[in-house]
N, C-alpha and C positions, 0 to 999 in steps of 0.2 A: 782583236775582234770582240765585239760585245758578247756577253754571256748569252747562250742559246736558250737555256730553259729558265723559266721564271717559277712562281710558286704554283702554277697550274699548267704546266706543260710549256709548250712554245706558243707565243702570241705576239702579235704586232700588226701594223698596217699592211694590207695586201700589196704585193709587189714592191715591198721595201724590206730589208733585212729585218728579222729572218724569214719572213713570210714570202718567199720567192719560190719559183719553180726550180731553180739551181739548188737552193738549200734543201727543198722538199725531196728532191731526186737523191742527194747525198744522205738526208736522213733515212730514206728507204734503204739505201745500200747499207748504212751504219746499223739499222735494225737487223737486217738480214745477216750481217757479220756478228753483231753481239748475241743474236739468238741462234747462231751457228746453223744457218741454212746450208745445205750441201748440194741441192739439186731438187728438181721437180718432186714434190710429194715428201719432202723432208720436214718442212715447216709450213705453217699457214698463219696468215694475218687476215683479220676482219677489218674492213674500212667502211665506216659511216661518216656522214656529214650533216650539217644543217642547211640552210637554204641560201647561203650567201653565194653570190656569183663567183667569187674566187674559189669556191669549193671545187669546181670542175677543174680549174688549173692544179691546185693542190693535189686533188685525188689522182689525175693522170700522172704527175710527176712522182708522186709517193709510190704509186703502182710500178712505174717503170724501174724505180730503184730496187724495189723488193723483188721483182721478177728477174732482174739482172743478176741478183744474188742466188737465185734458185728458190726463191720462196714463192709459194702459191698465194694468191689474194682473193678473198671473198668480198665482193662489192655489195653492200646492202642499202646504198642510196641514203636518202634523207631519213634519219631515224634519231630519237633522243640519245643523249650521251649514255644514259644508264641501260639503253638498249644495247649499245655496242659492248658495255661491260658484260651484261647477261650473255650476249651472243658468243662472246669470247669463251665464255665458260661452256655454254650448252653445246657449241659446234667443236669444242676441243682445240680451238685455235691457239697458237703460241703467244699471239699478241693481238690487242685490239686497239684500233687507231681511230679516233674521232676528230674531225675537222670542224672546229668551232671556235668562236671567241665569246660563247656564252651570251652574256647580257650586253656585250660591247656593240657599238654601231656596226652597220653592214660593211664598212670599208676596213674592218678588222677581220682577222681570222686567226686560227691556232691548230695546233695539233695535241691532242691529249692522248696519252699512251697508258694502256692497261695490260696487265699481265694475263696469263691464262687462267689465273684464279678470279678474274673479274676486278682486281683491285688495281688502282693506279700503280706504276712500277716505283720502285724505290729511287731515292736521290742517287744511289750508286750506280744504278742502271742507266739513269738520265745522264750522269756524268760520263759513264763509259761511251754512250751513244754520241754525246757531244764531242769527246776527244777524237772520235774518228771522223767526223764530219769535216770536210775541207782538207784532209790530209792526203798526201800522194800515195800513201800505203793502201787506201781504201780503194781496191780495184775489184773488178768482176771477172778478171782474166782467167781464174781457175774454174768459172762456170762454162762448160762447153755448150754449144748450141742445143744439144739434145737434153741439157740439164736445166734450162731456163725454166723459171716458174710459170704457171698459167693464172690467168685472171678469170674468175667466174662471177657472174651476176646471180645473187641469190634472190629469187623471186618471192620466196615465202618468209623472208626475215621478219617482215612486219607482223605476220600471222603468229610466228613463233613467240614474239614479245607480247603481243596482245593477250595470247592465252597465258603467259606467264603472269602478266600484270593482274588479270582477273583472278588468277589462282591465289594471289597473295591475300584476297579477302574470301577465299573459298566460294568464288562466283556468288556472292551475297547479292541478292536482287536490290536494285535501286529504284524500283517502281514507286512512283509518287514523288519523287524529287525532281524538281525543276532547276536546271542548272544554266548559267551563262559562262561559256568556255572561251577564254582568250588565249589563243596559241601563239601570240607574238610574231605571226607570219614566219614561224621558225619550224624546228625539226619536228614538232608534234602536230603539225597542221593537219595531217591526214589520219594519223593513227589515234590520237586522244579522243576525238569525237566518236570514233567507232567503238572504242572501249567502254565509254559511259553509255552509249545507246545500246550496245549489246547487253548491258547489265539492267536495261529497263528505264534509264533515267530519261527525261525530257531535256533535249540539249538545244541551246541556242548558241551557235558557235560564231565567233567573230575573230578577225585578223587571222584567217585561214587561207589567204590568197598570196603567197609569196612571189615576189617577182625578182628576187636576187639582190634587192636594194631595200626593201622595206622591213626587214627583220628588226624587232625591238623598236621601231619608229613610232613613238607615241603610244605604245601598246605594251602588253605583257607585264611581267612581274614588276617592272620599274614604273609602270603607269597603271596600277589596278583600278584607279578611279573609272576608267573606261567601262570595265565590266561591272563595277558597282552602280553607275548610273543606270545601266541597262537592267541590272537586276531589280532596282527600284521600279523602273518603268513596266517591267514584265511581271512584276510580283513574283519573282523567282525565290528560290530558297538560299542559293548561294552562287557567288561568283568565284570563278577559278581562273588564275592568270599565271601562265608559265613564262619563263624566260626563253631566250632564243634556242637553247639545247635542252630545255625542259628537265634540267637536273635540279631545279628549284621552283617553288610556287608560293604565290600570295593569294590570300581569299578575301572575299567580301561578304559581309552577312546580308541578311534579307533587307536591312536599312541602308546598305551601301557602305557600311563601316568597314574600314581595312583591318583585316586580321593577319598580323605578320607572323613570322616564324616563331618567335617567343610563346606566343598564345597556343600556337599549334603544338609546339613541344610540350607546353604545360598539360593541355587537354589529353594529349595522347599519353604522356607518362602517367597521368592519373588514372586513365583507363586501363593501361597495362598493369599497373600495380593493383588495381581492384580485381583484375583477372588473374593475378599472382603470376604474371609472365613478364614483369619488368626485372631484368637481370641485376641481381644485387641490389634492388630497390634503389638504382642510380640513373640519373639522367646526365648526359655529357652536353655542356654548352660552352660557348666561348666568352672571352672577357667582354665582348660587346653586347651580350644578353642583359636584359633590363634587371635591375635589382628587385623589381616585383616579381620575377619569375623565381628567384631564389626564395623570397618570402612564402609564395604560394606552395613550392615544393616543401619547404619546411613544415607548413601546416599539415601536408599530406604525408609526412614521413619519409619523403624522398630526398636522397642526397644529391647534390649537384657537383659533378666533377668538372672543373673549369680548365679549358686549354687556350692557347693562343688562337688568334683568328685564323679561319680557313677551314673548309671542310675536310681537307687533308689531315690537318691537326686532330680534328674530331674523330676521324675514322681510324687514325693510328692509335689513338687513346682507347677507342671502342675495341679494337683488335687485341691490343695488349692486355687490357684489363677484363675482357670478356663481357663488356656492356652491349646492350641491344637497341637502345634508342638514344639518339643525340642530333645535334644540329646547330643551326645558326639563326639568328634574328632575321637575316636576309632571305630565309625561305629554303635553305638547304636542310632537309630533314633525312636522316639515315635510319632505316629500320633494317638492322643487321640480319634479322631472321629472314628477311626476303631479298635484300639488295646489297651491293658492295660499295655503293656510292649514293649521293643524294639522288633522289627520284621523285620529281614532281608529280608523276602520274600516280605512282604507289602511295604517296602521301595524300593525295587528294581522295584516293579510294578508301584509305584508312579513315579520314574524317568523315566521308560520306557513309561508310558502314556504320560508324558510331552514332551519327545522326539518325540513321535508320533503325538501328537496333534499340536506342534509347528513346526514340520518339522525340528527340530534342532539336531545337534550332541551333545553328552555329553560334548565334549570339548567347544563347544560355550556356553552351559548353565552354565558349571562350571567356566568359566572366568569371572563370575559375581563378583569374589573377587580376591585380590592378598594377597599372604601370606608373613608375616614377616618371615625371616629365623628362623628356630626353631629346637633344638636338644633335644630329650628325651632320657636319659641314665638310665638303670636300673641295679643297683648294688646289688649282693647277700649280705645279712646280717645274722648273727647268731641270733642276738636278736634285738628287735625294741626298742631301748633306746630312752626316750623322746628327740626330737630334741633340746630343750633348755639346755640339759645337754651335748651337743656336742659343746664344746667352739670354736674350730677351725672352724667348719662348720657354727655356729652362726656369727662368724665374717666375714667369706667369703660371707654369705647371705647379711649381712648389707652393706658390701662394694660394692657388685654387684648391689643391690638395688639403692644405692646412685649413682653409676657411670651411671647406664642406664636411671634413672629417668623416664620421661613419654615415652621414646623411647624403652622401653623393659621391661622385667620381669624375675624373677627367681621364680620357684616353687619347694619346696623340700617337699616330703611327702613319707610316706611308703605305699606300696601297701596293699590293704585290703584283698588279697587273697593269697599272696605269701610272703616269707621272702625276701623282696627286698626293697630298698630305690630308688625312682624315683627322678631324677634331670631333670628338664625342664628349659631351657634357650631360651629366644626369644628377638631378637633385630633387629635393622634396617640393620645390617650387618652381614655376617656370620663370619667375623673376630671376632667381639665382642662376638658372640655366642660361638665360639670355645674357646676363652680365658676364659669365665666365666665357662663354662662346665669343662675345665681343673682345674680351681681353686676349683670348688665344689668337683670335684672327689678327688682331692688331700687332701682336707679338710676332706672328709668322711674317706680316708684312714688313715690319721693321728689319728683322733678320735677313730676309730675302733681298731688301734694298740696301743692306749694309756692304 
């Protein structure tokens, strides 16, 4: 059987392994077993979801599995992933479960699992859950009818998170700021507009009418140009675009220019250091972050601690070393003082607060760094062969690394959630970037055809 957990929980096409009601039922039972549910009231799970149609199927099956093992379930409906992480902590639940495939198309879905501390559970716990799924030993016979868990609909879950999010900037008023808010027809569609309006911002919301199929479809963090165009038309101050589960965000400035995660990390780290609240004067970023970010941080006396790709890698490093600001170019930004995972809403609030307090535009703040020309290409692959078994690609990587030296870099890796290989080239000139992207793409094609 295929591996159940990937780099970010369980994910795949709905109604295909592993995103089936049968597997979700067994995952629920396995969670109940691993978290030692012994009957009604012994253990509790929070379940949230984004707006995909398949969420109804998974929610029902997962709940059945949990309840059959004597675990109580708190159903919070469509909420962002970071809201589930927060609610797991604030409601003293043993586990938080988010049904989402993040930025993927609507026909995908997945299950992210958080512990009672609000952090994603460890690989060891995922492995233990996976070991029990599909085994004959996983039964609920020991739970008598009077020990079955109960499922509760929590009507005030949105309000709990709204107040928590606003408190992260101490309810700083945002009066005078005009915002275009793209919710990707996803999990933040109802909650996010309320948060910014309650703080006094003038909000124009777009892509806030989910129908089960249109999540991430030509909108959200993958397509911030939609918000950028409207920002220019409406003379707004900023565009804010979330992905499907709102754990990441991409911005556009008043001129419609896209402001990605690297620039947001830079401007927030500089602000935190100026206020003497940047832990150990260190920012955590991944290997995908632009070399321009490193240069900007060096100028401001900020060290950059580099991890492998993935918000989980960033969070693990932050927890281990006591850092409080980190993230990815893709828009996952983690403020450990407030949240245990990437949180698009809290990130947007931090940026808006900085604009308001300093009386500065997003463009002014984001110009704290210059970017090296960079191109990222994702190519579909049928199988993920070890990179060192692809001879043409290996030679191309070695040649490019030698040619660029300290003035650029090449990164080749497989996606952790999709059957794709990602090629990143960064150099001082766009000409060099284009050349080596072409070389790497051709090499991948030759090796795959071999």
